[in-house]
C-alpha positions as CSV (number, residue, x, y, z in Angstrom):
1,M,-9.3,38.3,16.8
2,E,-13.0,38.8,17.3
3,E,-15.5,40.2,14.7
4,S,-15.8,43.3,17.0
5,Q,-12.1,43.9,16.6
6,I,-12.4,43.8,12.9
7,S,-14.9,46.6,13.0
8,N,-12.2,48.8,14.3
9,Y,-10.7,48.8,10.8
10,Q,-13.8,50.6,9.4
11,K,-11.9,53.9,9.7
12,S,-9.3,52.7,7.2
13,T,-7.7,53.5,3.9
14,A,-8.7,52.3,0.5
15,S,-6.0,49.7,0.5
16,E,-7.4,47.4,3.2
17,F,-9.1,44.1,2.6
18,L,-10.5,41.2,4.7
19,I,-10.1,37.8,3.1
20,K,-12.1,34.9,4.5
21,T,-11.5,31.4,3.4
22,L,-14.4,29.0,3.5
23,N,-13.5,25.6,2.1
24,Y,-10.9,23.8,0.0
25,Q,-11.7,21.6,-2.9
26,D,-9.8,20.4,-6.0
27,S,-6.5,22.3,-5.2
28,S,-8.4,25.6,-4.9
29,W,-10.5,27.3,-2.2
30,E,-13.6,29.5,-1.9
31,G,-14.3,32.4,0.4
32,S,-14.9,36.1,0.2
33,I,-13.1,39.4,0.0
34,E,-14.3,42.5,1.7
35,H,-13.1,46.0,0.8
36,I,-12.9,47.5,4.3
37,K,-13.5,51.1,3.4
38,T,-16.7,50.5,1.3
39,G,-17.9,47.4,3.2
40,K,-18.6,45.6,-0.1
41,T,-18.0,41.8,0.0
42,I,-17.6,39.6,-3.0
43,P,-17.4,35.8,-3.1
44,V,-14.1,34.5,-4.6
45,R,-12.5,31.3,-5.8
46,G,-8.8,31.3,-5.1
47,Y,-5.8,33.6,-5.2
48,L,-6.1,34.7,-8.8
49,E,-9.5,36.2,-8.4
50,I,-8.4,37.9,-5.2
51,T,-5.4,39.4,-7.1
52,F,-7.6,40.8,-9.9
53,L,-10.2,42.2,-7.4
54,I,-7.6,43.9,-5.2
55,Q,-5.7,45.3,-8.2
56,E,-8.9,46.7,-9.7
57,K,-9.9,48.4,-6.4
58,L,-6.4,49.8,-6.0
59,E,-6.5,51.2,-9.6
60,V,-10.0,52.7,-9.2
61,Q,-9.1,54.3,-5.8
62,G,-5.6,55.4,-7.0
63,F,-4.1,54.4,-3.7
64,P,-1.4,53.5,-3.0
65,Q,-0.1,55.0,-6.2
66,S,1.6,52.6,-8.5
67,A,5.3,53.2,-9.2
68,T,5.2,51.0,-12.3
69,E,2.8,51.0,-15.2
70,M,1.5,47.5,-15.9
71,R,2.4,46.1,-19.3
72,S,-0.2,44.8,-21.7
73,W,-0.5,42.8,-24.9
74,E,-2.4,45.7,-26.3
75,K,-0.7,48.7,-27.8
76,E,-2.4,50.8,-25.2
77,T,-1.1,49.8,-21.7
78,I,-4.5,49.6,-20.0
79,P,-5.1,46.2,-18.5
80,R,-8.7,45.0,-18.7
81,Y,-9.2,45.3,-15.0
82,R,-8.1,48.9,-14.8
83,C,-10.9,51.4,-14.6
84,S,-10.7,55.2,-14.6
85,S,-12.1,57.0,-11.7
86,S,-15.1,58.2,-13.8
87,H,-16.2,54.5,-14.2
88,N,-16.4,53.5,-10.5
89,N,-20.0,52.6,-10.9
90,N,-19.3,50.2,-13.8
91,S,-16.8,48.3,-11.6
92,D,-19.5,47.9,-8.9
93,K,-22.0,46.8,-11.5
94,R,-19.6,44.1,-12.9
95,S,-19.0,42.8,-9.4
96,E,-22.8,42.6,-8.7
97,E,-23.3,40.8,-12.0
98,K,-20.6,38.3,-11.1
99,M,-22.3,37.6,-7.8
100,K,-25.7,37.1,-9.5
101,H,-24.1,34.9,-12.2
102,R,-22.6,32.6,-9.6
103,N,-26.0,32.3,-7.8
104,K,-24.2,32.0,-4.5
105,K,-24.6,33.7,-1.2
106,T,-21.5,35.4,0.4
107,P,-19.8,32.7,2.5
108,A,-20.2,32.9,6.2
109,P,-17.1,33.7,8.3
110,S,-16.4,30.1,9.1
111,G,-14.2,27.5,7.7
112,G,-10.6,28.4,7.0
113,P,-8.4,31.2,8.1
114,T,-9.2,34.9,7.8
115,F,-6.7,37.5,6.7
116,F,-6.6,41.3,7.1
117,V,-4.5,42.7,4.2
118,R,-3.1,46.2,4.0
119,I,-1.3,47.3,0.8
120,H,1.3,49.9,1.8
121,Y,3.1,50.3,-1.6
122,R,2.9,49.2,-5.2
123,Q,6.4,49.0,-6.5
124,N,8.2,46.8,-9.1
125,A,4.8,45.7,-10.5
126,S,3.9,44.0,-7.2
127,W,2.4,44.9,-3.8
128,Q,4.2,45.5,-0.5
129,G,2.3,45.6,2.8
130,S,1.2,43.6,5.8
131,I,-1.0,40.6,6.3
132,Q,-2.6,39.6,9.6
133,W,-3.8,36.1,10.2
134,L,-6.7,36.8,12.6
135,E,-7.1,33.3,14.1
136,G,-3.3,32.9,14.4
137,N,-2.9,36.3,16.1
138,S,0.1,36.9,13.8
139,T,1.1,39.7,11.5
140,R,3.8,39.5,8.8
141,F,5.0,42.0,6.3
142,F,5.3,40.9,2.7
143,R,7.5,42.3,-0.1
144,S,5.6,40.9,-3.0
145,H,2.2,39.6,-4.0
146,L,3.8,36.1,-4.3
147,E,5.1,36.3,-0.7
148,M,1.6,37.3,0.5
149,I,0.1,34.3,-1.3
150,M,2.7,32.0,0.3
151,L,1.9,33.3,3.8
152,M,-1.8,32.7,3.1
153,Q,-1.1,29.1,1.9
154,E,1.1,28.4,5.0
155,A,-1.7,29.6,7.3
156,M,-4.2,27.4,5.5
157,E,-1.9,24.4,5.9
158,K,-1.4,25.1,9.6
159,T,-5.2,25.2,10.2
160,G,-5.8,22.0,8.2
161,S,-7.9,23.9,5.6
162,V,-5.4,22.7,3.0
163,E,-3.3,19.5,3.2
164,A,0.4,20.4,3.7
165,D,1.1,18.1,0.7
166,C,-1.3,19.7,-1.8
167,E,-2.2,18.0,-5.1
168,F,-0.2,20.5,-7.1
169,Q,2.3,19.6,-9.7
170,S,5.8,19.1,-8.5
171,W,9.3,19.3,-10.1
172,D,10.1,16.0,-8.3
173,N,9.7,12.8,-10.2
174,Q,9.4,14.7,-13.5
175,E,11.4,13.6,-16.4
176,E,14.0,16.2,-17.2
177,V,14.0,17.5,-20.8
178,Y,17.0,19.3,-22.1
179,S,17.1,21.1,-25.4
């Protein structure tokens, strides 16, 4: 899909994101995430950071509405990334500060695969939606955040951005411990 086709998504909902992967290093990758509705782009390092940024944006926008309240170690059940709608500007300021702190420019749209993610629902403390792998001209629906990550990892392996046999820990060749 061309960059011009991506611009067609500008008339979108608050739950749409463009994730661009740039490079892979030390079992992690770098890239950027763009919130389509606002056009704001933030450099990211890996799946965990994407997870927190998407969740924060969904909470701030209140769309799609979450069917489950997130649990917390605090007595109040407000996770640290949750912002009330009256604090939208604080969220933007934090993101800008993170960008300055990293002293990096937003990655160019080259390198690894690019994904268009649309969150349709937030149920069972997870996300359900669709993910489009732009270079692979393929769209898949996912039933959980984990399934979305696995689809992204598979696309990265297919494009050679990540070796199929990553340097992650494995249950194979591990000594079994029974208690």
